[in-house]
C-alpha positions as a printed Julia matrix, in Angstrom:
167×3 Matrix{Float64}:
   0.2    0.04   -0.16
   2.89   2.24    0.54
   4.54   1.97   -2.74
   0.88   2.67   -4.56
   1.25   6.56   -4.47
   5.06   6.46   -5.41
   3.72   4.24   -8.29
   1.37   6.33   -9.53
   3.48   9.15   -9.61
   6.08   7.4   -11.99
   3.72   5.55  -13.75
   1.03   8.28  -14.72
   3.35  10.5   -16.54
   4.76   7.51  -18.38
   1.36   6.57  -19.53
   0.29  10.09  -20.57
   3.31  10.1   -22.51
   2.74   6.84  -24.15
  -1.03   8.15  -24.64
   0.22  11.08  -26.63
   2.79   8.78  -28.78
  -0.47   6.47  -29.63
  -2.87   9.38  -30.38
  -0.39  11.04  -32.22
   0.47   8.26  -34.83
  -3.81   7.85  -34.94
  -4.9   11.4   -35.64
  -1.39  13.4   -36.04
   0.57  15.72  -34.1
  -1.61  19.08  -34.73
  -4.69  16.98  -33.93
  -3.58  15.71  -30.79
  -1.92  19.44  -29.48
  -5.88  20.59  -30.68
  -7.29  17.92  -28.4
  -5.07  18.74  -25.46
  -6.32  22.11  -25.99
  -9.78  21.77  -26.08
  -9.75  19.22  -22.93
  -8.06  22.18  -21.05
 -10.63  24.67  -22.06
 -13.43  22.3   -21.53
 -11.82  21.66  -17.76
 -12.02  25.48  -17.34
 -15.66  25.99  -18.7
 -16.82  22.93  -16.71
 -14.91  23.93  -13.35
 -16.85  27.38  -13.69
 -20.22  25.97  -14.58
 -20.09  23.21  -12.11
 -18.47  24.57   -9.33
 -20.67  27.85   -9.39
 -24.17  25.68   -9.3
 -21.89  23.26   -6.43
 -21.16  26.39   -4.02
 -25.06  27.41   -4.4
 -25.84  24.02   -3.52
 -23.5   24.27   -0.16
 -24.84  27.92    0.66
 -28.58  26.42    0.0
 -27.83  23.56    1.94
 -26.41  25.75    4.89
 -29.08  28.4     4.63
 -31.42  25.28    5.47
 -29.43  24.19    8.38
 -28.67  20.97    6.46
 -25.06  19.13    6.57
 -23.48  20.26    3.51
 -20.6   17.83    3.92
 -21.62  16.07    0.42
 -22.08  18.77   -1.46
 -18.74  20.17    0.08
 -16.92  16.94   -0.95
 -18.49  17.03   -4.3
 -17.04  20.34   -4.7
 -13.73  19.22   -4.17
 -13.91  16.36   -6.67
 -15.28  18.82   -9.2
 -12.15  21.01   -8.31
  -9.91  18.05   -8.79
 -11.68  16.57  -11.95
 -11.29  20.51  -13.42
  -7.61  20.12  -12.74
  -7.3   16.42  -14.52
  -9.01  18.26  -17.64
  -6.58  21.34  -17.54
  -3.52  19.19  -17.1
  -2.37  18.01  -20.64
  -2.92  13.98  -21.21
  -5.64  11.9   -22.04
  -5.58   9.72  -19.09
  -6.08  12.44  -16.54
  -8.36  13.54  -19.37
 -10.67  10.33  -19.07
 -10.53  10.27  -15.38
 -11.49  14.15  -15.15
 -14.1   13.75  -17.24
 -15.49  10.64  -15.36
 -15.61  12.74  -12.3
 -17.64  15.29  -13.96
 -20.4   12.88  -14.19
 -22.87  13.12  -10.86
 -23.48   9.59  -10.33
 -20.06   8.77  -10.47
 -19.05  11.61   -8.28
 -21.6   10.62   -6.13
 -20.2    6.93   -5.78
 -17.06   8.5    -4.86
 -18.25  11.06   -2.49
 -20.11   8.42   -0.67
 -17.44   5.74   -0.62
 -15.36   8.64    0.68
 -17.63   9.39    3.32
 -16.87   6.12    4.94
 -13.32   6.6     5.1
 -13.24  10.4     6.22
 -14.81  12.33    8.39
 -16.16  15.91    7.4
 -16.56  18.63   10.49
 -18.98  21.58    9.48
 -19.53  24.46   11.5
 -22.78  25.84   12.38
 -24.82  27.95    9.81
 -25.18  31.06   12.09
 -28.59  30.3    13.14
 -30.3   28.43   15.64
 -34.17  27.08   15.96
 -35.64  28.25   19.69
 -38.1   26.13   21.58
 -41.11  28.55   19.84
 -39.33  27.53   16.24
 -38.47  31.01   15.27
 -35.67  31.58   13.46
 -32.92  33.97   16.02
 -29.49  34.94   14.69
 -26.76  33.44   16.73
 -23.14  34.49   16.47
 -19.81  32.84   17.88
 -19.97  29.73   20.23
 -22.8   28.33   22.07
 -22.84  30.35   25.37
 -24.06  28.21   28.22
 -25.55  30.76   31.3
 -24.88  29.29   34.9
 -25.58  30.56   37.93
 -22.86  30.76   40.85
 -24.48  27.81   42.71
 -24.3   25.61   39.59
 -20.46  25.73   39.22
 -17.34  25.16   40.87
 -13.86  26.26   40.16
 -10.98  23.93   41.22
  -7.61  26.05   41.48
  -4.21  24.48   41.89
  -2.61  24.21   45.42
  -1.36  27.7    46.58
  -2.01  29.28   42.83
  -4.5   32.4    43.15
  -4.15  33.05   39.68
  -6.99  32.02   37.21
  -6.91  29.19   34.76
  -5.53  29.79   31.9
  -7.64  30.82   28.82
  -7.36  27.91   26.49
  -8.94  29.51   23.63
  -6.68  31.91   23.15
  -3.86  29.11   22.1
């Protein structure tokens, strides 16, 4: 498993060069260069179109109070797909195009979610018991009276405990 990443990093450029040679023999050098240029343009265009749509879905999920984690992961996969299209090479183009397909992207995102932990922060709003929306800024506040908590200090140390949030 530890040799997989170096093997990919060394093997993929060699496979891309072989792909250029094979495609260049079949369609000619000018057409090969045109295909590489068109795939880079397609990557930029798809990144812009799909990326803006993904940002809207993440914002909508956050606004509705839903977990935007799967949309964030989908956005990362769209970014990876665009980079693979922009980088010259036919193998990376095929992988990039596959990542732009929503069913493929959802399947990969679902697989990655089982292997990753995605932390998301609050949306800035919470629902109170009266079911009305109230704005909430900053970390949650727990209001305690003097008799509801106690502070234990070190022996002989009268200074307050360090503020752990300031680090």
